[in-house]
N, C-alpha and C positions, 0 to 999 in steps of 0.2 A: 435766562436770568431775568429778574424783575425789571420791568420798564416803567419809568415814572408816568403817571397819569398827568393830565393838565393841572389837576389840583395840586399834586406833589410838586410839579415844576414851578407853579405860581408861588407856592409857599416858600420854596427855597430861594427864588429870585427876589421875593419881597424881603426875606430875611437878609439877603446880601445888601439890598438897598438900604434897609434899616441900619445895618452895621456901618455902611459908608457914611450915613448921616451922623452916627455916634462918633465915628473916628474923626470926621471933619470938625465937629464941635470940640472934641478933645484936643486936636492939634491947634485949634484957635484959642485954647485956654478957657473955653466956655463950659467944659466938662472936666472936673478935677480927676486926677489919676485914680483916687480911691473910688470915685463914682463910675469911672470907665472900666475899672478892673473887672467887676462881675459881668459887664456887658461883653467884653472881649473874651472872657473865659467861656461864656455860654456859646461862643462861636468857635472855640478851639484854639484861641490865641493865648499862649503863655508868655511870660517874660522870664527867660532862663538866665544862665550865668553871664552870658555875654551879649545875647541878642534875643529877639522874639522867637518863639517856636510855635509852629502851626501843626495841629494834629487833624488830619483829614479822616473822616469816617469812611470805612469800607464795610458796610453791613454784611455780616456773616462771611466776609472775605471775598465776595464776588466782585469782579471788576472787568470791564470790557476794554477793547483796544483803544477806543476813542478816549476813554478816561486815562488810560496809561499814557497816551500821547500828551494829554493836558498836564499830567504830573511831570512828564519830561520837560515840557515847556516851562513849568514853574521852577523846576530845578535849574534849568539853563538860564532863564531870564530874571528870576526873582530871588533865588536862594544865593545871593551874591552880596556879602557884607562889604561895607566901606573898608578900604585898605587900612585906615587907622584903627578901626575896630578890630580887624583881624590881627594886625600886628600887636596890639595891646593884649589880646587874648592869648596869642602865642607866647609872648614874653611872660605873662602870668603863669601859663602852663609849665614853661621851662623852669620857672622859679620853684615849683613844687619839689623837684628833685634835680638839682644841678648836675649830679653825677650821671643821671639817666635822662637826657633831654627828651621832651615829649615829641611824638611824631607830629608832622604838620596837621593842623586842624583842617578838616575837609569841608568844602562847601560845594554847592551845585549838585547835591544828591537828595534823593528821597530815602527814608529809612522805614523798612517794614518792621512793625512791632509785633510782640507776642499776642496782642489783642486784635490782630488783623486790621490795624490802621496804618496810615502812612504819615510820617512826620518830616518836617523841614525845620532846620535849625538856624537859618541865617536871613530870613526875609525881613527887610526893614519895615517897621511898623507903618510908616507913611505909605507903603505900597500894599498894605494888607487888604484894603478894600478892592483893589484891582484883582488880587488873587481870588477873593471871594466871588467876584463876578465871573472870573474865568472858570472856577470850579462849578458854579451854578450853570454855566453853559453846557456842561456835560452831566448834569444831575448829581453833583457832588457838593459837599459842605463840611463844616466842622461842628455842626449842632450836636450838643450833648456828648462831645468827646472830652469834656472837662466838667467840673462842677459836681455838686452833690445831687446827682440825678441818676437815672438808669442809663448807663453808658452803652457803647456799641455792643450789640448782641453777637456773640461769636458762635461758630459752628465748625463742623468737620469739613476740612478742605476737600474731602471725597464725597461730600453730601450730594445725593442724587445719582451717584455712580458706583458706590462701594458695593462689592458683592455680598457683604455681611449686613446690608442695610435692611431694617425692618420697614421703615418708611422714610421718605425724603423729609428732612427737617426744615428745608428752606422755606416752604410756604408758611409753616408755623412761625419761623423766625421773622419772616416779613410781616406777618400779622402782629406779632409782638412789637416789632419796630414801629409800626404805624400806631399801635395803641400807646406806646410809651413816649413817643416823640412829642415834646412840649405838653406832656400831661400836666395840667395845672396843679393837681394834688401832690405830685411827686417831683416838683421842680426844685425843692429845697429839702432834701432828705437829710438825716443826721450826717451821712457820709456818702461817698460814691457807691454805686450799686452795679454789680456786673453779673450778667446772665450768660450761660453757655448751654447750647442744645445740641444733641446728637440723635440720630435715628439708627445708629449702627450697634451691633453687638459689642464691638470693641470700642472702648472709650478713648477716642483720639483728640478730645477737646478738654481733657482734665476737668470734668464736671465737678468732681469732689472739691476742687480748689476754688470754686466760685461762690459768690453770695447766694446764687441760685443755680443749680445744675439740673438740667432736664434731659431725660432719656426716653425716647419713644419705644414702646414695646406693645405686645399683644397679650391679652389674658387668655385663659383657657377657652373662652368662647370666641376668640378671634377678634375681639374688639380692640381698637387702638386707644392707647392711653399714655400717660406720662408717669415715670418714676421721678419724684420730686425730692431733691436734696437742697438743703439751705444751711448757711452759716459757714461755708468754707472760705478760706482766705490765707494769704501769706503774711508778709509784713512782720511786725514784732512778735506776733502770736500766731504761728502757723497752725491752722486747724483744718481738718477735713470735714466737709459738711455732713450733717446728719439727715437721715431719710425722714421726711415728714409724711409722704404718701407713697406707698408701694405701687399704687395704681390709681391714677386720676383720669377719668374719661377725657380724651383729648379735646373735645369741644368745649370743656369747661376750664381750660387752662387760663384764660384771661381773668375769669372770676376768681380763681384761686390765687393767681399772681396779685390781683388787686387786694385781696384779703391779706396776703403775706406782706406785701410792701406797706400797706396801710398800718398793719400791726407794728412793723419796724418803725415806721414814721412816727407812730404814737409813742412808743416806748424806748426807742433808741436814744442813747446818751448824746447830748449836745454840749455838755459842760467840759468834755475832755476829748480832743481830737483823736487821741490814741486808743480810746475806748468806745468810739462812735460807730464802728462797723457792726453789721448785723451778727457777725460771728461771736462778738463779745456778749451781745444780748442773749443769743441762743445758748451759749455756754453757761451763762449765769442763770437763765430761767428754765432750761431743759424742757420737760414735758409741759410745763405751764405755757411756754411760748407756742408749742404745737396746739394745745387746747384753745388758746386765744385765737390763733389763725383759723382753726376749724369753726369756731363760733362766728368769727367775722365772715367767713366764707358762706355760712348759712344765712347770715343777715344780708349779704350781697344778693344772694339768690332770692330770698324772701321779699326783698325790697321792691322787686318788680322791674328794676332797671338793669338787671343782670345782662351781660353781653355774652351769652353762649354763642359760639361760632356757628353760624348757619351753613347749610349746604351751599347756598348761593354765594356767600362770602368766601368760603373755602374754595369753591370751584373758580371764582373770579381770580383769586390769588394764584391757585395752582396752574391756571392757564398760562401764567407768565413763565412757568418752569417746564414747558414742554421741551421734548428732546429737539436738538438741532435738526433741521431738515436733512442735512447730509447724513446724520446718524440713522435716520429712518430709511433713506433712499439707497444707502450703500449696500451692495451685494455682500454676502457673507464671505469672509476670507476663507479660502479653501486650504487643503493640505499642502498645496504647492507653496502658498504664501508662508505657511508655517515653516516649511523647509528652507525657504529663502532667509527668513529671520534667523533660524537656527544656524544655517551655514555662515551668515554674516557674523553672528556672535562667536562662533568657533574660530573664524578667520581673524578676528580683531579682539585682543584681550581687553582693551580699553572700552570698546563697545559692549562687550559681554559684561564688564563690571557696571557700566552705565545701565544696562538692562536690569541688572540685579538690584542696583541701589536706587536708581532715580525713576524707575518705571514701575507703576503700581497696577495691580489687577483692576479690572473694570467689570461692571455688571453685565456688559456685553462682551463676550470673550474675543470679539474681533476688534476691540478698541482698548486703549490704555490711557492712564493718567500719567503725565510726565512732570517731574519736579525739576525746575531750573534752580541750580545751586548758586546762592549769593554769598558763599563762604570761601574766600581764597585770600592768600597773603596780600598785603597792601590795601585791603578793603575791609572796613569794619563789618562784622556780621550783620546782615540785613540791609546794608547800604546798597542803593542802586543809583548809578550815575544817570544823567539825562540820556546819554547814548544807550545805556543798557535798558532804560525804560522804553525808549523808542524801539529798540531791538525786540524787547519782550512783546510789545504791541504787534510788531510785524510777525513774530512767531505765532502769536495767538490767532491772528487773522489767517495765516497760511495753514496752520495745522490744528487749530482748536476752536473753530466756529466763532472766532473773535472774542473768546472768553478766557479769563485766567482766574486764579484764586490766590489771595495772600494767605500763607499758612501760619499756623501758630509758631512754627520753627523759624520764621523770618525768611522764608523762601517764596517762590512763586510757582504755582502748579498749573499746568495746562490740562483741563479735564476731558477733552474730546479729541484724542489723537488716534486716527486709524492705524492699525498694526502695520500696514504696508508702508506707512510714511515715517516709521520710527528711524530707519537708517538715515533718511534725508534730514529729519529733524535733529538727530544727533550730530550730524556733520555741521549743520548751521549753528546749533547751540555751542558746539565745541569751538567753532571759529570765533564766536562772541565771548568765549570764556565763561559760559553758563552751563557747561556739561560736566563739571567736576563730579566724579562718581563717589560722593562721600555722604549721601543722605543717610542719617541715622548713625554715622560713625563719629569718632572723637572730634574731627575737625568741623563737623556740622554744629558749631557752637551757637548757643543762644546767649545774647549779651544785650544789656541795656546801654544807652549812650554814656552813662556814668558821668564822672567828674569833668570830662572834656566839654560837656554841654550843660548838664543838669545842675541847677542850683541846690538841689536837695542832696546830691551825692556826697559821700564821705571820701570816695576814692575813684580813681579812673578804672573803667572796665576795658576800654578798647586797646590800650597798649598791652594789657595782659593777654587779651584775646589774640592780638597780633603776634606776640611772642610764642604762644602755644600753636597757633596756625603755622607759623614759620618752622617750628620744631617738628611738627608731625605732618609732613607732606608726602612721605613715601607711601604710595597706595598699597604696596604689599604689606607694609607694617600696619597700616590702618585696617586692612582686611583681616590680618591676623589678630589684631586686638578685638575686632568685632564691634557690635553695637554698644556705644557708650554715650549717654546723655551728659554733656558738660554745659552747665549753665552758670553765667556770671552776672551778679548784681553789684552796682556801685554803692548801694546803701540798703538799709533794712526795709525800705518800701518794696523791694523784691520785684522790680520791673523785669529783671532778667530771670525770674523764677528759679533762683538758686535752690530754694527749698526742695523742688521736685527733681533736681538733677541727680543722676547716679553719682556724679561728682559735682558739688555746688561750691561756688566761690563767692564770698560776700566781702565787699569793701568796708572797712571800719576805720575810724579816726583815732589815732593814738597821739595825743599832744601835737596835733597839727600834721602828723605824718600818716602816709597811706600804709595800711596794713590789711591783711586779708584772712578771713576765717575760711576753712575748708570743711565742707560737710560731705558725708557719704551715705548712700542708701536711699536717697529720695526717689519718689515715683510719682508720675502724673496719672497713673491708673490705666495705662495702655496694656495690651496683652504682653508685650515684652517686659515691661517694668513691674507688672503686678499691681496689687491693690494700692491706691493712692496713699502716700505717707511722706512726712518730712524727713529729710536726711538728719544725721547726727553729727555734731561738731567733732572734728578730729584734733584734739589738743589745742594749745594756744595758737594765736594768730601768727601769720607769717609776713615778713617784709616782702615787698614787691619782687625783689630779686630772687627770693627763695621759692616763690610759688611754682615756676616751671620745673624746678628741681623736685619739689614735693609731688607734683603731678607725675613726673617720671618715676619717682619712688613708688607711688601707688600702682602705677601700671606694671612696673617690674615685679612687685609683690603679687599682683594678679596673675601674671604670666607664670610665675614660679609655682603658685598654688592651684591653678585651675585644672579641672579635669578636661578630658577630650571634648571639644566643641562647647565648653561651658562658657556662657557669657559673663561679663564682668559683674553685673548685678546679682547673678545667681551664685557666683563664687563668693562674693562679699557676704551674702546671707548664709552661706554654708559654713564659712570659716570664721565669720564674725569680724569685728572692727579691730581687734587687738593687733594682728600682724600689720595692718595698714597704718595704725597709729605709731607703732614702733618704727616703721620705715620712714615716716615723715619726721619723726623726732630725730632720727639719725641725720637727716638733712640739716636740721637746725644746728646740731652739734658740729657738723662739718663746716657749716657757714660761720658759726661762731669762732671756730679755731682759725679759719682762714682770715677772719677779720682781725683776730689778735695777732696773727703772724704779720 
């Protein structure tokens, strides 16, 4: 993975020192809250419903064991609210629905996000500079995890190891990170700007749902280039990005991105926050936007200051992504090892399930990528305790060359696991509670923090996720239901990506009460889900108590109508939404009658 140069390291440490000075002046009353706000946001510090929230950047998801241990220390020592603050927050949460008390608010955890960041929800602001120094000590920060700028660039968790990969996207993502970080022209865009990049045939990063989605491919001559999509996004207006270039020579990607973002910066709306995203501009202007980007691209090249990526620069960055030494030195696993793994799988049903669900193919057939599941009852989807973060660091060091990846699905992936170490890794992960064989199944829920923490949320996500997780724990039942993407968002900002879920749940506010819309048929663009598209709303919204019943009705309908080995999303597309709509409405009628009784 990429190792910071002295230039990188100095820049991050200077930024931490600058933030400490800003914080001290603010705490002394020398810097007003309104003046301090943009400064803290530029470093990833929000003020949420009850306490500050820190968002830590994990570029394209790569993280090492030293960094995981520092995140564990932050969770253990800093993500600890004052007792009075926590008590007030809990009382406020319980008042939302006195009949259904809120579960205890959790602190001392890091939260993996859908954009491959890590968040903390309870760090007191007066301790925030100490946290910035601690992050800088392991080459981490919160720069550009907030604000109207180019945010954390995301990529495939299997980048560099996927069997279907055309080219490793990580060097390109790193070059884009260096280009976009503190870019003076793009520090105050009309709205936040998100880029995703993949080098694989299968789209595992939801490129169509991003402001810019990039896919590496080769043309008929074998030349490497990018397919460029722009204008995707969720929120109030879910839109799939349109293709601006079918093939752009890879070395010209920075020039094209500069032209694209500059065009957005020039014409994007700044008078209305709800219409400021690039998706609104492209939807309104259509081909005119594409034409303007291409003209600007030509001006960038003709100006003489174009930054086409040179061989030297590409080689410099690629050198950081060489294979681990153990990967190169290890002797090939022979047929005997294959028989050992097969026998172990046949001997233990749970291990066999884990191999099927949590272990992914690797470009080297003697190696595997293993996903540690952070989805289990009693723990919010994507939450990792300090002890779990420390344990993940230990597993990464022992089994994965000291490296892990934060996934889009809010789990943690170990990319460099030798086949012959799978049984031992499984035993260790199971002991730590991280080997739940549910990756890609119904209980592998994606959920935002929702109203428990976020000031923007209309409703809570986590109690709903908890009730569904508790209801669907039988592994036989989950296997029988097969792959289902269930995504939950606490508000229309869609941080839980409900639009792309096979089943999506959106929290809405009705006269101060929590209600939830259910959508069906969304897709992120992966091979299983098919072409990216937003789900469609199923009838009126549901009260919180009705949602688990509605989910069960949807799944019962699927089981009743499915063909042999037919997945949920395929059955839905074959028979249409009507049977599912009728099933959920029956739940509403039953609930209404029991309320009257």
